C-alpha positions in Angstrom: 28.0 1.0 26.2 29.2 -1.3 23.4 31.3 0.3 20.7 30.8 -0.5 17.1 33.8 -1.7 15.2 33.9 -0.7 11.5 35.3 -3.2 9.0 35.4 -3.9 5.4 35.4 -7.1 3.5 36.1 -7.6 -0.2 33.6 -9.3 -2.4 33.2 -10.2 -6.1 30.5 -8.4 -8.1 29.9 -9.0 -11.8 31.9 -5.9 -12.6 35.0 -6.8 -10.2 36.1 -6.7 -6.7 34.2 -4.3 -4.3 34.4 -3.2 -0.6 31.6 -3.9 1.7 31.6 -2.0 5.0 30.0 -3.5 8.1 29.7 -2.7 11.8 30.2 -5.3 14.6 29.2 -5.1 18.2 30.0 -7.5 21.0 32.7 -10.1 21.5 34.4 -10.7 18.0 35.0 -14.3 19.0 31.4 -15.1 19.9 30.3 -17.7 17.4 26.7 -16.7 17.6 26.0 -14.0 15.0 22.9 -12.0 14.4 23.3 -10.3 11.0 21.1 -7.3 10.6 20.4 -5.9 7.1 18.8 -2.5 6.7 16.2 -1.2 4.3 16.4 0.4 0.9 17.8 3.9 1.9 19.1 3.1 5.3 22.4 2.1 6.9 24.1 -0.3 9.3 23.9 2.4 12.1 20.3 1.8 12.4 20.8 -1.3 14.5 22.9 0.4 17.3 20.1 0.3 19.9 19.4 -3.3 19.2 23.1 -4.2 19.4 23.4 -2.5 22.7 20.8 -4.7 24.2 21.7 -8.0 22.5 25.4 -7.5 22.1 26.4 -9.1 25.4 24.7 -12.3 24.2 25.4 -12.4 20.4 27.8 -10.8 18.1 25.7 -8.3 16.2 26.8 -7.5 12.7 25.3 -5.0 10.4 26.6 -4.2 6.8 26.0 -1.1 4.6 24.4 -2.8 1.6 26.3 -2.0 -1.8 25.6 1.6 -2.8 25.0 2.8 0.7 26.9 4.3 3.7 30.5 3.4 3.5 30.3 0.5 1.1 31.4 0.9 -2.5 28.9 2.2 -5.1 28.4 0.1 -8.3 29.0 1.5 -11.8 26.3 -0.5 -13.4 22.8 0.5 -11.9 21.4 -2.8 -13.0 23.5 -4.5 -10.4 21.5 -2.9 -7.5 19.4 -5.9 -7.2 18.7 -8.7 -4.7 21.0 -11.2 -6.4 23.9 -8.8 -6.2 23.2 -8.1 -2.5 23.0 -11.8 -1.6 26.4 -12.3 -3.3 27.9 -9.6 -1.1 26.3 -11.2 2.0 27.8 -14.6 1.1 31.3 -13.0 1.2 30.4 -11.3 4.6 29.3 -14.5 6.2 32.3 -16.3 5.0 34.5 -13.6 6.7 32.3 -13.9 10.0 32.6 -17.6 10.1 29.6 -17.9 12.5 28.9 -21.2 14.5 25.3 -20.0 14.7 23.8 -17.5 12.2 20.5 -15.6 12.7 19.3 -13.0 10.4 17.1 -9.9 10.8 16.2 -8.1 7.7 14.1 -4.8 7.5 12.3 -4.3 4.2 14.9 -4.8 1.5 17.2 -6.4 4.1 14.4 -9.0 4.5 14.3 -9.7 0.7 17.9 -10.3 0.8 17.5 -12.6 3.8 14.8 -14.5 1.8 17.0 -15.0 -1.1 20.0 -16.1 1.1 17.9 -18.4 3.3 16.3 -20.0 0.2 19.7 -21.2 -1.1 20.5 -25.0 -0.5 23.2 -25.3 2.2 22.7 -21.9 3.7 23.5 -21.6 7.4 20.7 -19.4 8.6 19.1 -20.8 11.8 16.4 -18.1 12.5 15.0 -15.5 10.2 13.4 -12.4 11.1 11.5 -10.6 8.3 10.6 -7.1 9.3 7.7 -5.7 7.4 8.3 -7.4 4.2 7.1 -10.6 2.4 6.9 -12.1 -1.1 3.9 -9.9 -2.1 4.6 -6.3 -2.2 2.0 -3.5 -2.4 2.5 -1.7 -5.8 1.2 1.6 -4.3 3.8 1.4 -1.6 6.6 0.8 -3.9 5.5 3.9 -5.9 5.4 5.9 -2.8 9.1 4.9 -2.0 10.1 5.4 -5.7 9.0 9.0 -5.4 11.8 9.9 -3.0 14.6 7.3 -3.8 17.3 8.7 -6.3 16.6 12.4 -5.9 19.7 13.0 -3.9 18.4 16.3 -2.3 20.9 18.8 -0.8 20.5 20.8 2.4 22.2 23.9 3.6 22.2 22.7 7.2 22.1 19.5 9.2 18.7 20.5 10.7 17.2 20.9 7.3 18.4 17.5 6.4 17.0 16.0 9.5 13.6 17.6 8.9 13.5 16.0 5.4 14.6 12.5 6.5 11.9 12.8 9.3 9.3 13.8 6.9 9.7 10.7 4.8 10.0 8.4 7.8 6.8 9.2 9.6 5.6 5.6 9.1 8.4 4.4 11.5 6.0 5.5 14.3 6.7 7.6 17.5 10.3 8.1 18.5 12.0 10.4 21.0 13.8 13.5 19.7 17.1 11.7 20.4 16.0 8.6 18.5 14.9 10.8 15.5 18.3 12.4 15.7 20.0 9.1 15.4 17.7 7.9 12.6 18.4 11.1 10.6 22.1 11.6 11.2 22.9 7.9 10.2 21.7 8.7 6.5 23.1 12.2 6.0 26.6 13.1 4.8 28.4 16.4 4.4 29.7 17.2 0.9 31.0 20.6 -0.3 29.5 22.4 2.7 26.1 20.9 2.3 24.3 17.8 3.5 22.8 15.1 1.3 21.7 11.4 1.5 24.3 8.9 1.9 23.5 6.5 -0.9 24.0 6.2 -4.7 21.0 7.8 -6.5 21.3 5.0 -9.1 19.7 2.6 -6.5 16.4 4.0 -7.8 17.0 2.3 -11.1 14.8 -0.7 -10.3 11.8 1.8 -9.6 12.1 3.5 -13.0 10.3 0.8 -15.0 8.1 -0.4 -12.2 4.7 -1.7 -13.2 2.0 -3.8 -11.7 2.9 -6.7 -14.2 6.5 -6.6 -13.3 5.8 -6.4 -9.7 3.7 -9.7 -10.1 6.5 -11.4 -12.0 8.9 -10.5 -9.0 6.3 -11.8 -6.6 6.3 -15.2 -8.2 10.0 -15.5 -7.7 9.8 -14.3 -4.2 7.1 -16.8 -3.2 9.2 -19.5 -4.7 12.2 -18.4 -2.6 10.1 -18.0 0.5 8.6 -21.6 0.0 12.2 -22.9 -0.1 13.0 -21.5 3.4 13.6 -24.0 6.1 14.8 -21.7 8.8 12.6 -20.9 11.8 11.0 -17.7 10.7 9.3 -14.8 12.3 7.3 -12.0 10.5 7.1 -8.6 12.1 4.5 -6.3 10.7 3.8 -2.8 11.4 0.0 -2.3 12.1 -0.3 0.5 9.5 2.2 -0.9 7.0 1.3 -0.1 3.3 4.0 -2.5 2.1 3.1 -5.8 3.9 -0.6 -6.5 3.9 -2.4 -8.6 6.6 -3.3 -11.1 3.9 0.3 -11.6 3.0 1.5 -11.9 6.4 -1.3 -14.5 7.1 -0.2 -16.5 4.0 3.4 -16.5 5.2 2.2 -18.2 8.3 0.5 -20.9 6.3 3.2 -21.9 3.7 6.9 -22.3 3.3 8.4 -22.1 6.8 5.0 -21.3 8.3 6.3 -18.1 10.0 5.0 -16.8 13.2 3.5 -13.5 12.8 3.6 -10.5 15.2 2.1 -7.1 14.6 3.5 -4.0 16.1 0.8 -1.4 17.0 1.0 2.3 16.0 3.7 1.7 13.4 3.7 1.7 9.6 6.6 0.6 7.3 8.6 -0.3 9.2 9.4 -1.0 12.9 12.9 0.3 13.8 13.6 -2.0 16.7 14.8 1.0 18.8 12.1 0.7 21.3 12.3 -1.6 24.2 9.1 -3.5 23.4 10.3 -4.2 19.7 13.8 -5.3 20.9 12.1 -7.8 23.3 10.4 -9.3 20.2 13.8 -10.2 18.8 15.3 -11.3 22.1 12.3 -13.7 22.8 12.5 -15.2 19.3 16.3 -15.9 19.3 16.7 -17.2 22.8 
């Protein structure tokens, strides 16, 4: 059983110095790093099962993206955006000093990975985009926007677990213990109650969301995707409402010409807690 080591690294945001928390599994001197970046309302702890499997071969590192988990919150809600997150990851990668860097990004973490891997001179060798691409389904974004930023409170941990599970049904089938891990990682206790772990202001980007602004973002995302040269794998949940089959197919035909794998019985997004999903990552990296 590998123990996660919790660290923090300082990075420079437009509003000043911030602390970015991250977890690390495996040999701290292993030059081969797999950087795992979570989705919009998730945390670094999501990748523990994956790290337990891969941590003997690679150093697995997972940050809490700014505004989540144990990382600093940002005073200006406009800074909760991909360019800010990429800046934080640049500081993290500099701290890690990898000889080989691979990236697994789920949903938002994949968009951050696309932004990072599109930059000239970036060190990403292999890029795994988990249920996300340059074209994002507007209805799916609206669905996500309905619960992000509400910061609900619960009288008990069990109530909190039931809520998190209810909004996480698209993750697909999990054991009771796996659901417990997925729920407990994103709940914190405050003043005798439980609430979500993130800054409610991360929802700012969803407040003025429209089909036209979504299309503008898509143009920029496709430009970033087309600039990627890393060996790329797209993992799509069979029932995903965020990444369409058409977008996944297009990602296999342009830019880095990604390989595409579909995970049966799952929506948005695969959690990489199941053995068959972990095997996808292992097979692609080695």
